[in-house]
Phi, psi and omega in degrees: 000131181282125179251338181220137173237129178248123183257135161287167182253298184293129180081353179246306179252318180244147181293143177275351192304315182293328176297316180289328173299312180296324179297314179297317179297325179295310179300316181299313180300315184293338176275320191255336185287148177293347177282351182225248183275343169061035183287331178217061187302330182289345182262355183280137173211170185252357182230103182251148174286165178301322180294321179292320178297316179299320180292319179295316180297318178299324181287307186294318185254014176049061181054040175074003180293330177293316177297318183296321177297315181296317180292325180293340178264012174089006178277131190238333186274133180300323180298321178295321181294319177298311181300316182296316182293313180293315183299323178297316179295325177299313178299318180297318179294317180295329180296339181277351179236011187294332183295328183250344185236032186299321181295317179294318179300316180297322178292317180298324184268010180268350179211168181306141180267114175257186184291327177298321178295319178300321179293324176294317177299319180301319182295330178280316179302328182297342180274356184233164173263101182236162180212145174278162180216096185287337181289338183284344182302305182295328179297313182284317180285340175292341178278349182259164174246012184294147176229166174050227183291345176297340176296325178290320176301326182293336174300323178295322177297315180294324178297321178290318182295318187264336185242347182071023182244127174274124183210158174237009190291340183275349180284139173073189185260080180269201184296316181296321176303318181293324176298315178297317180301313183295317179299321181290324178294326175304315181292321188279314185263342178079174183302324186298324188247003189295322179293320178294327183283318189239343185077008181229150177286166178291142169286321182234110178283163174107007181263125182283329180090157179260354189302325183280356185239039179294143174238150182265158181284337177222168177307129185303322181297322181289326175293320176301317180295325176297312179304313182295321179300314181295318179296319179297333178275002179082017180267127175283142179234146180216175182235133172229101188231153174276358176287149169293165183299315182305316185279355174260308185293318183301306179292327177296323176296313181300323182273358182061041180261342185300330183296344181272349188241147170276130186305324182292348182247020170252105185249128186237184178298336179296316179294323179296313180298320179296317181293325182297335178290341181266357183256131180287160172066022174061035179293133178278131178254003178286161180304142016275004171303136185283000186309313183305314182284328177297315180290325177297325179285312184281328181097158182291350175294339175269137182290163177301318182295325177296318181290322178296325184270003182306132178288125182243145356294153183288158176290139180059039180299333180293349178275354185244130177246126175256131182245114182217174182242005185228162176296332177298321177294317180299315182295322178295315179298319182295319179294328179282344184078026181260163172288156181220136174238121177270139174245148188256041179246016177273199186307313187271352179058221182297337180294342180286345184304315183296322178296316180295320178296318181299326181265012172074031177300131184289319184227132177233123185241148177291320178216167179296335182297336181287351173304322180300325184282329186262349188298326181284348180270352186261000000 
């Protein structure tokens, strides 16, 4: 009998589309803006039409096939996807000047890359005719078998293959990852919320943000009715999301969903980032690591170290149902020994069914609303 249900947010309750739009705009900005690599500074702007955003996303992510490859390998966080996509293009661009700038390339890749380094790289790239190639991402990563955070390690392999430089700087969440994260938050939360989101001012002002325009995967009223139905049945509900707290709490307030949840059982990327500071050797606790769902189940009253040290699979795992839209959610649930329901309202839609079937997903639902129909069968 299910006693607790833990929901992912993106692709389950709220649409992922604006996140992927912001992700594409971030990669595009970091490639073309004078604040970063400056390849086409005259074309950068902060206010794009829906058609322009769609065109940029189709270009950067090759009609979402780049995103789909990353998600199929268990990568779940948008910031990781942005970092992986941009870093690959950076390596590709440097490969076009390696014959004449090998010493500088080796120096750039010998330490963490910050924004000042990107500006130095930009000044050198400006002396050459170089071009990005978004189609090569799937070609090169298709040759690897890496999954999850191993995809970042593979960037180091590509750097050696294409540049002849041995480096470890692309592994984990280093300085360049943080530069990508901040740029993406500018796009998503806008000027109004950037300080609350990151504690830092915008590099580029003028972004309105997508935060005020969240859309739900199903009619919001029907999702509210689902929450109330579960609570009336005595089922506890919680949230385990890769979103930061601001981007979770703000739309939940707007949708009047917070009243259904206990605050201690809403776990976001903020809790994950805080916990990672307590873990040695830069271990990632983001999904598919089960930490997010373990803390969502146990509550914030339990310390990060207690949740990290939780014995897995958990006791009475069959009493817990995790509802997610990605393989990262499935893998986390499986490690915890919990039940798992996949929903097909994420990036790949119905096309994700075959991936879930291939990985042995127990339950596959068209939308989160079907949880109401299957709960009595579990």
